[in-house]
N, C-alpha and C positions, 0 to 999 in steps of 0.2 A: 540216103546214106550219105555221109558228109565226109568227103576224103582229103579235103584239106587241113593240115594240120595248124591246130589252134585258130580257125577263120572266126570263129565266133568272138573270142579274146579281141583280137587286132579288128574286129567290125563294132565290137561294142556292145554287141546283143548279150541278153539276159546278165545271169550272174555268174559268169564263167570262172572266175576268180575262186567262187565259193565250189563250183563243181570240180573244177582243178584239184583244189586242197584237199575235197571229200574224196576223189577219186584215189589221190597219191594214199591219204590215210587209208581206206578200204581195203587195199591190197597189201600194205606192211606185216600186216597178220601173216598172209600166206608166205610172204616173203621169208619172215621170222622161223615160221615154224616147220616149213618145208624141211629146211636141213636138219632140223631137230629130229623130226621124224623118221626121214630118211638122208643120211648124209650124201648130199652133193654139193660140186663146187658151183660157183657164182653163175657160170655159163649155163649148168643146169636148171639151176634156179630162174635166172632170166627166161630162159627159155619154156619151162613148165610155167612160169608166171605170164607170160606173154599168151600163152595157149588158153590158160585159164579165161583171160581176159578176152581174147578173141572169141572163146564161146559164149562169153556174155554179151558182147557185141552184135555177134550174129544172131543170137535167142532173141533179143528185147523186141525187134519188130514183128517175131512170132508171136511174141505172147500178149504184145499192147500195139495196135495200129500205128498209136500215135508217137511210138517211140522211133528212135532212127540211133542207126549203130553210127560212130562218129570215131575217126582216127586219133582225134588229142584225147579220150577216154582211154585208147588202147595203149597212146603213150604213157598217159599219166599214171595207168594203171601199172603198167611195167616198172616205171620210177620207181612207184611205191613197193614193190615188191624188190626194188633194188638196194630201197632204204631199210627194208625190213630187212635183208640180208646182211648190208654193212651193220646194223645194230646187232643180228647175231654175231657177228663176228668179235664184236666189242664184247659182248656177255658170254662167248661161247665156255671161256673158262668157268665162271659160276654156273652155268647150265651143264657143264659134263660132271661140276662137283655133285649138283641136285640127282641129277641122272644116277651117279654113281651110289649115293645115297640110299635112292629110294628102292635100287636093286638088294 
């Protein structure tokens, strides 16, 4: 388990920039869709994004012995959820119109 944030990035190991970008992108839909499905404020959205990411990170070593939990992934996944929520705020009016139209 890697508990030093962004250690791989600062050490220059692997393709960390790609992994950081993909982790952010992976959680953006979660942060966007969570308040659509269940109205929540930004703190609850971040809380659930963090817990979901924590669950993923803690499960990885159990599924595949070559995988490791990483604090950087937890941070970047939560940032992805935050960006998704901010996109939800930007498109909130449009989303509400679509939901009213579908009802």
